[in-house]
C-alpha positions in Angstrom: -129.4 -40.6 -99.4 -132.1 -41.6 -101.8 -135.8 -40.8 -101.3 -138.2 -43.2 -102.9 -141.2 -41.5 -104.6 -144.3 -43.5 -104.9 -146.2 -42.7 -108.0 -149.8 -41.8 -107.3 -152.6 -42.6 -109.7 -155.9 -40.8 -109.2 -158.9 -42.9 -108.3 -160.8 -41.5 -111.3 -159.5 -40.1 -114.5 -162.5 -38.5 -116.1 -165.0 -35.8 -115.1 -167.2 -33.3 -116.7 -166.2 -29.9 -115.3 -169.5 -28.2 -115.8 -170.6 -27.8 -112.2 -170.6 -24.1 -112.0 -172.4 -23.7 -115.3 -175.6 -25.1 -113.7 -175.6 -23.3 -110.3 -178.9 -21.5 -109.9 -179.2 -17.7 -109.4 -179.6 -16.7 -105.8 -177.5 -19.3 -104.1 -175.7 -18.1 -101.0 -172.0 -17.3 -101.6 -170.9 -20.1 -99.2 -172.3 -22.8 -101.6 -169.6 -22.2 -104.2 -166.5 -23.0 -102.1 -168.3 -25.9 -100.5 -169.2 -27.3 -103.9 -165.6 -26.9 -105.1 -164.3 -28.6 -102.0 -166.6 -31.6 -102.5 -165.6 -31.8 -106.2 -162.0 -32.0 -105.1 -162.6 -34.5 -102.3 -164.9 -37.0 -104.1 -164.5 -40.7 -104.7 -165.4 -42.3 -108.0 -169.1 -41.8 -108.5 -169.3 -38.6 -106.5 -169.3 -39.9 -102.9 -167.7 -37.4 -100.5 -166.9 -38.3 -96.9 -166.5 -35.1 -94.9 -168.2 -33.6 -91.9 -169.4 -30.1 -92.0 -166.8 -29.1 -89.5 -164.0 -30.5 -91.7 -165.5 -28.7 -94.8 -165.7 -25.5 -92.8 -162.1 -25.8 -91.7 -160.9 -26.4 -95.2 -162.8 -23.6 -96.9 -162.4 -21.1 -94.1 -166.1 -20.6 -93.4 -168.2 -21.0 -90.3 -170.0 -24.3 -89.8 -173.4 -22.5 -90.1 -172.4 -21.1 -93.5 -171.3 -24.5 -94.7 -174.7 -25.9 -93.5 -176.6 -23.3 -95.4 -174.4 -23.8 -98.5 -175.0 -27.6 -98.4 -178.8 -27.0 -98.0 -178.9 -24.8 -101.1 -176.8 -27.3 -103.1 -179.4 -29.9 -102.0 -182.2 -27.6 -103.1 -180.4 -27.4 -106.5 -180.1 -31.2 -106.6 -176.4 -30.9 -107.0 -175.5 -32.6 -103.7 -177.4 -35.2 -101.7 -176.9 -36.0 -98.1 -176.5 -39.8 -97.6 -175.8 -39.8 -93.9 -173.7 -38.0 -91.2 -170.7 -36.7 -93.0 -171.4 -38.5 -96.3 -172.6 -36.6 -99.3 -173.1 -37.6 -103.0 -172.6 -35.3 -105.9 -175.1 -35.5 -108.7 -173.9 -37.8 -111.6 -174.1 -34.7 -113.8 -171.1 -33.2 -112.1 -169.4 -36.2 -110.3 -166.2 -37.8 -111.4 -166.1 -41.3 -112.8 -163.5 -43.7 -114.0 -164.8 -43.6 -117.5 -167.4 -41.5 -119.5 -169.4 -44.7 -119.9 -169.8 -45.0 -116.1 -171.0 -41.4 -116.0 -173.5 -41.9 -118.8 -174.9 -45.0 -117.1 -175.3 -43.1 -113.9 -177.0 -40.1 -115.6 -179.3 -42.5 -117.5 -180.4 -44.0 -114.2 -181.3 -40.6 -112.7 -184.9 -39.7 -111.9 -186.1 -36.7 -113.9 -186.8 -34.7 -110.7 -183.1 -35.1 -109.7 -181.7 -33.5 -112.8 -180.6 -29.9 -112.8 -180.0 -29.7 -116.6 -183.8 -29.2 -116.9 -185.4 -26.1 -118.6 -187.3 -25.3 -115.4 -184.3 -25.8 -113.1 -184.3 -22.3 -111.7 -188.0 -22.4 -110.9 -187.6 -25.8 -109.2 -184.8 -24.5 -107.1 -186.8 -21.4 -106.1 -189.9 -23.6 -105.2 -187.7 -25.8 -103.0 -186.2 -22.8 -101.2 -189.7 -21.2 -100.8 -191.1 -24.5 -99.4 -188.2 -24.7 -96.9 -188.7 -21.1 -95.8 -192.4 -21.7 -95.4 -191.9 -24.8 -93.3 -189.3 -23.0 -91.2 -191.7 -20.1 -90.5 -194.5 -22.5 -89.6 -192.2 -24.3 -87.2 -191.2 -21.0 -85.6 -194.8 -20.0 -85.3 -195.7 -23.3 -83.5 -192.8 -22.7 -81.1 -194.1 -19.2 -80.3 -197.7 -20.3 -79.4 -198.4 -20.1 -75.7 -198.6 -23.4 -74.1 -202.1 -24.6 -73.2 -202.8 -24.6 -69.5 -202.6 -27.9 -67.8 -205.8 -29.8 -67.4 -207.2 -29.6 -63.8 -208.1 -33.3 -63.2 -209.5 -32.5 -59.7 -212.2 -30.2 -61.1 -213.2 -32.8 -63.7 -213.7 -35.5 -61.1 -216.2 -33.4 -59.2 -218.6 -33.3 -62.2 
């Protein structure tokens, strides 16, 4: 009996493996396995198709920890959410077919999307602080007592 082995060629053959060199201080521990999972799952150009449930199952974390990790990777501009279950790695860490493709993608990036910037840590901390502030404001709005309903009958008598 003979078993045929089909040779598998990877979709991309070149990547810069510097993702962990740029992670900001203070990221939650769950962000690291999530990032490594996305790096291993990406298509050429950094597109990753995986729901948070699938990521959680593969890395052995709860879905809420994966969500938090993805949020912080977004604050760091390392991963962008493109839609439900679709994420894109920054061209600075994504895999491409050739170095020229990666250089072209990096050249097309907006300066605010780059994480190889001198004030990268401060940008990350500002984004986290802004998110926390918005979250606290939202929680405070939910805690306000509801205004009593308007008594239309008493208004008609006036």
